[in-house]
N, C-alpha and C positions, 0 to 999 in steps of 0.2 A: 565516485562523483557521478558516474553515468547511471541515471535512473533506469530501472528494469521493469517495474510494474507501477502504474500510477492510477490514482483516483483524482478526478477533476471536479473542482468546486467553483461556483460563480460568486464573486463578491458583489455587493450592492453598488449601484451606479455612483452613489455619493460617498463611497468608502474612502477614507483618508487615513493614512498612517505613514509615519516616517520611520526610517531605519533606526534613528536615534531613540525614538519613542518605543519601538519594539524591543530594542536592546535593554532599555531601562525597565520595561515591564517584565520581560523574560527573566531578568536578573532577580526579580522578586522570588522566583521559585526555581532555583538551580537544583540539579540532581544532587541528592544527599545519599550517602551510603545507608543501606538497611541497618537498623539498630534494634537490639533486643529481640522482641517477638514479631517484628515487621517481616512479612513475607515478600513485600514488594515496595519499591520506592520509585517515584516518577519525578522528573525535573528536566530542565533545559540544559543542554551541554553545547560546548563549542564544536563547530564544524571543522576547525583547524587545529585543535589541540592547544589553544591559547585562552585568553580571558574574554575573547569576543564571542558573543552568543549569536551574532548575525554576520553574514558575509554579503556584501553588496557589490553589484556590478551592473551598470546600465539600467538602473531602476529595477533590478531584479534582486530579490533578497532570499538567501538560503539560511535556514535555521533547523535545529534538530532537537528532538525529544529523546532523552536517555531514560532507560528503564533498567533498574537493577532488581533481579529476582533471586530469592533463595532457592537453591535446588534441594528439595527434600522429597524424593520419590515415595509414593505410597508403599512400595515394597519395603523400604527401609523402616518406615513408621510401623508397618505391620510386624516386621521381624522383632523390633524392640518391644512392641506392645505384647506380642505373643509371650515373650519371656516374663514380662511384668504380670500378665494375666495368670500365667502358671504359678508364679510366686503368690499372687493374691489368693488364688483358689486354694493353694496348699495351706495358707495361713488361716483362711476363714472356713475351710472345710466344705465348701459348696461352690458350684459354678457361678461366675459373675453374670449379672443380668444385663439387659440391653443398655440401661442408663449407665451402669457402672462400666460397661465396655466402652461406651462413648467417652466417659470421663477419663478412662485410662489412656485412650488414644490421644485425647487432647493434651493430657499431661505429658505424654511421650513427645508429642509434637512441640510443646513449649520447651521441653528440655533440649531437643535436638536443633531447633531453629537458630539459636545463637551460634552454633558451631557449623551450620550448614554453609556450603560453598555458594558464593554469590556470582551470578552471571549477568553481564551487562549487554544490552542491545540498543541500537539507535535507529530511530525513524526520522527520515529527512522530509522537510517540507520546503517548497519553493513558492514564494509570494511574487506573482507577476503583476506589478502595479500598472504596467503599461496596458495590459489586456484585461485587467480585472479578474484574475484567476488565482486560486490557491490550488497547488498540485502537491499531493502527498505521495511519496514513494513507499508503497506498501504492497505486499502480496495478498493480504487479506483485509476484508472490510473491518474486522475487529481491530487490527493495528491502526487503520486510518481513523476509526472512531475514537480510539484511545488518545491519539494526538489531538483530535478536535476537542475532545472533552477537557483535556488539560489546557488547551489553548483558551477555551471558554472560561476556565478558572483563573487564567493568568492575565489575559489581555482585555482591556475594557472595550466593550462594544465591538465584537468581532463576529458578525453574523455571516454565515455562508450557507449555500445550498448546492446540492449536487447539480452538475450541469445537465440540463434537459434540452433535447432537440425536438424539432417539429416532427421528424420521422423517427420512429423507434429503430434502434440498431437491428433488431430482428427483421423488420419489414425491409429496411434498406439493404441489408446483407443478402437477404433472400432474393430480392430483385436483381442485385448486382450479379449474383451467381447464376440465376435463371436466365438472365439476358446476356450473360458473358460480357458485361459492360460495366467495368469498374469506373468510378468517378474520375474526372480529370486529375492527373498527377498521381494516381494510385494504380497499382497492379495487384492482382489476386495471386497469392502464393499457394503453397502445397499443404495447408493446414485447414481443417474443416470439421465442424460438428453440426449435425442436424438433429432436431428433437421433435417428436410428435407433440401436437398441442392437446391431444386427448388425455384421458386419465392414465393411459399406459406409460406416457412419457418415454416411449421408445426412442433410443438414441443411437445414432451412427456417427463414428468418428473416423477421420482419415488423417494420417500423418505422413509427410513426405510423399504425397500422392498427387499425381497430375489431376487437377480439377477440370476435367473436360469430358465430353461424351454424354450419352443419354442416361447414364447411371444416376447422376445427381438430379437430373430433371425428373426421373422416376420417383425419387424420394420426395421431392417437392410436390409432385402431382399427387402423391399418396398422403399429403397433409403435413409433412415435416417442414420445419422452418430452421433457417440457419441461426445458430446461437453462438458460434465462434468462427472467426474467419481470419486466416493469415493474410497480411497485406504488406506491401512495400510502398513507401511514399517517396517519389522523386529520386529513386535509386539511392537514397541516403539513409532512410530508417525503415527497418522491417519491424513488424509487431503483430500481435494477435488482438483483434477487437472482439469483445464479448457482448452478450445481450444486455448487460447493465451499463454499457458505455464505459467500461473499464478497459484500459490498454495494458496488455500483458506482454511479457517476453520481448521487451524493446531491445533492439540491436542496432546501435549506431554503426553504420557500415564503415569500412576502413578509410574511405575517402574523407570522412569527417575527423576521425581520430588522428589521421596523419597530419591534418592541418595544425594541430597543437604540438605534436611531437617534433615537427620540423622547426618550430619557432622557439619553443620554451627551452631555457637553459637550466632552470632550477625547479625544485618541487613546487615552490610557491608560484612561480610563473605558470607551471603546468596546471596547477589547481585553478588559477585565475582564467586561463585560456579554456580549460575543459568546461568550467561553469558557464563561461560566456558562450561557447559553441553549443553546449547542450541546451541552454535555455533559449538561445536564438533559434535553433532548429526545431525544438519541441513546440515553441510558440507558434511557428509557421504551420507545423503539422496539425496542431490542435485547431487552428483557425480554418485550415482547409478541410479537415475532417468534419468540423461543425457545419461548414457550408454544404458539404456533401450529404449531410443528414438533415438538410432543409433549414438550417439556421437554428438559433436558440428559440426556445419557447418564450414568447413575450408575456411578461407578467403585467396584470392590470395595476 
């Protein structure tokens, strides 16, 4: 339940969607098992292991995209293709050509796919109707885009844009480090990446390193800018902010998780409390971080 890496999107000011409508529209495209020669299948799945495709608490909605993929490594295809190529060459008395080789590999793939093992993964999304945000839990941009693309095919009129702030994360993080002056409510942790803006893209990384002294100012004076910075918000959530305004390696500190573990008696109660705590804390963090970055870019 606890999100680890997030992409943040802004919903239009006039956006309107109820949980019931979202449930109805997601139900149009549930995840179906891969069949026949399908290499991949995408569809919506329950967050709770039941027939509900949305989970709602305090006007916060959780839903999830399921992806089933056939595991058919190239090494396996090449091994079977090699045997078939040898048989073909023995029968016809000469080596196979480029087109014939391609056809053999495709035929081998078609033969193996129905028997291939299928692996499932899930990408979660949180719809914050109070603050007008869509937050996707994903470690890569490709996974986030995959969910957005499927959402666009499923839900009527669901326009979103990546969150944009008046100050770029690079400029803000560089100023915070250079001035040893984190924004109110935040502290700077022991994680840092600096990169040169010239063609060399020279990069320096620090992990578990005290970020103090002239060493870092020297890198900044030499033209490097901060592209990743470890931070903690209000002693409750630690994270790494990067140049694209993505929040990575989120860690909800024990003070938050203890709040639910002391109250909940069942797994269902734990899920409810965890989701409520997570969304409540992350919503405040995102609001404070946006303010620290000069606020959102105002669209005309």
